[in-house]
C-alpha positions in Angstrom: -60.3 78.4 -24.6 -63.4 79.0 -22.4 -64.8 75.9 -22.8 -61.9 73.6 -22.3 -61.0 75.8 -19.3 -64.6 75.2 -17.4 -64.3 71.9 -18.8 -60.7 71.0 -16.7 -62.3 73.2 -13.5 -65.6 71.2 -13.6 -63.7 67.9 -13.5 -61.0 69.0 -10.9 -63.7 70.0 -8.5 -65.4 66.4 -9.3 -62.5 65.0 -8.5 -62.1 66.6 -4.9 -65.7 65.6 -4.1 -65.3 62.3 -5.0 -61.8 61.9 -2.6 -64.2 64.1 0.0 -66.7 61.4 0.2 -64.1 58.3 -0.5 -62.5 59.3 2.9 -62.8 57.0 5.9 -64.0 58.1 9.2 -60.5 57.9 10.6 -59.2 60.2 7.7 -62.0 62.8 8.3 -61.0 63.4 11.8 -57.4 63.0 11.0 -55.1 64.1 13.9 -52.8 67.1 13.1 -49.1 66.6 13.4 -48.6 69.7 15.1 -50.3 72.7 16.5 -51.0 76.0 15.6 -53.0 79.2 17.1 -53.5 83.0 16.2 -54.2 85.3 19.2 -54.9 88.9 20.5 -54.3 90.2 23.5 -52.1 92.5 26.2 -48.8 92.3 27.6 -44.9 91.5 26.2 -46.1 88.2 24.7 -48.3 90.4 22.1 -45.8 93.5 21.6 -47.9 95.5 24.0 -51.9 95.5 22.2 -51.2 93.0 19.5 -51.4 89.2 18.1 -49.5 86.3 19.0 -48.7 83.4 16.5 -47.9 80.1 17.8 -46.6 76.7 16.3 -45.4 73.7 17.8 -45.7 70.0 17.7 -45.5 67.8 21.1 -44.5 69.6 24.0 -42.8 72.6 22.4 -44.1 75.5 20.2 -42.4 78.7 18.7 -44.2 81.7 18.9 -44.1 85.6 17.1 -45.5 88.7 18.6 -46.4 92.0 16.7 -47.8 94.7 18.9 -48.6 98.8 19.4 -47.7 100.1 23.2 -49.8 103.3 23.0 -48.2 106.9 24.4 -48.6 107.3 28.2 -48.0 110.1 30.6 -45.6 109.6 33.5 -46.3 112.7 35.6 -44.7 115.5 33.4 -43.0 113.1 31.2 -44.7 111.6 27.9 -43.6 108.1 27.2 -43.6 107.6 23.3 -45.8 105.2 21.9 -44.0 102.1 20.0 -44.1 99.6 17.6 -43.0 96.2 19.1 -42.3 92.0 18.8 -41.1 89.5 20.5 -40.1 85.7 19.5 -39.7 83.0 21.6 -40.4 79.6 22.5 -42.7 77.4 25.0 -43.0 74.4 26.8 -46.4 73.2 27.6 -46.6 70.0 30.5 -49.1 67.0 30.4 -50.9 67.6 33.4 -54.1 64.6 32.4 -56.2 67.7 31.1 -57.7 67.6 27.4 -57.9 71.0 28.0 -55.5 73.1 30.6 -52.2 73.1 29.4 -49.4 74.8 31.7 -46.1 76.3 29.9 -43.1 78.1 30.5 -40.8 79.9 27.8 -38.2 82.2 26.7 -38.7 85.3 24.5 -36.6 87.8 23.4 -38.0 91.4 22.0 -40.1 94.1 23.5 -40.3 94.3 27.3 -41.8 97.3 28.2 -41.7 101.5 27.5 -40.9 103.0 30.9 -39.7 106.0 32.8 -38.4 106.5 36.4 -38.3 109.5 38.3 -34.6 109.5 39.1 -33.9 109.6 35.1 -35.2 113.4 35.4 -34.4 114.7 32.3 -31.6 112.8 31.0 -31.7 111.3 27.8 -32.7 107.5 27.6 -34.4 104.9 25.9 -37.7 104.4 26.6 -38.3 101.2 25.0 -36.8 98.3 26.6 -35.5 95.1 24.6 -34.0 91.9 26.1 -34.8 88.4 27.4 -37.7 87.4 29.1 -39.7 84.6 31.0 -43.1 83.6 31.0 -44.8 81.1 32.8 -48.7 80.7 32.7 -51.5 78.4 31.3 -53.2 78.0 28.0 -57.0 76.8 28.2 -58.2 75.2 25.3 -62.3 74.7 24.5 -63.8 72.0 22.6 -65.1 74.6 20.0 -61.1 75.5 19.2 -61.0 78.7 21.3 -58.0 79.1 23.1 -57.5 81.6 26.5 -54.1 82.3 27.6 -52.8 83.5 30.9 -49.4 84.3 31.7 -47.0 86.5 33.6 -44.1 87.8 31.5 -40.8 88.7 33.7 -37.6 90.6 32.7 -34.7 92.1 34.7 -32.1 94.7 33.9 -29.6 92.0 33.8 -31.2 90.1 30.7 -31.5 94.0 28.3 -29.9 95.1 25.1 -28.3 98.3 25.6 -28.2 98.6 29.5 -26.5 101.5 29.3 -29.1 103.7 27.7 -31.8 102.4 30.2 -30.7 104.1 33.5 -32.9 102.7 36.7 -34.8 99.9 34.6 -35.9 97.6 37.1 -34.0 94.9 38.8 -37.0 92.8 38.5 -40.0 93.6 36.0 -43.5 91.3 35.8 -46.4 91.8 34.1 -49.6 90.2 33.1 -50.1 88.8 29.5 -53.7 87.9 28.4 -55.0 86.6 25.2 -57.7 85.0 23.4 -57.2 83.2 20.1 -58.3 80.4 18.3 -57.0 76.8 17.2 -56.3 77.3 13.1 -55.3 74.1 13.0 -58.6 72.9 13.0 -59.0 74.6 9.5 -56.3 72.3 7.8 -57.4 69.0 9.9 -60.9 67.7 10.6 -61.3 67.2 14.3 -63.8 66.7 16.6 -64.3 67.8 20.4 -61.9 65.3 22.1 -59.1 66.3 20.2 -57.1 69.2 21.9 -53.7 70.0 20.3 -51.7 66.8 19.5 -51.5 62.9 20.3 -48.1 63.1 22.1 -49.4 66.5 24.7 -53.1 65.0 24.8 -53.4 62.2 27.2 -57.0 61.2 26.2 -55.6 60.2 22.3 
């Protein structure tokens, strides 16, 4: 039985190696039909301090984030820690660069933990969830690293359970910064000229 297993494993590996050797150069550098990345960072699009996974094709992508907001002091009040999420969609623009992609997006989930002095000692919900907008830029390197810079924006008119969030901001804006990697490269061999996918990359 042991000999049979080893024989099957050896034959499988041999077939895999022969297939890899027989691939044409074009197949080796096959263009992924999608792009996907995993980033770590801070801001509402990372759930505070956390991770963000993004995947999409052409100009449109979706993302999911999970993170942690540590406890903080606001005068004599302690804003409690929280574990947070955010889900959303993004649209990336083609500006004639294979490395720089401006983008806009819409997310739902954690926006911030807050306190306003006008609340005083009244009971309220410190963690604010709702819709948020963001705009920024994603920068790719030839080695597959990704740098993201965005401004996340929220408002009291687009939060959930507004009655439990007295004196939340009419307009709230915070930076979101992340560093990640193009994980699609793990499944598709790419040369340095291939960033994201054909439909969004003007050089492909």
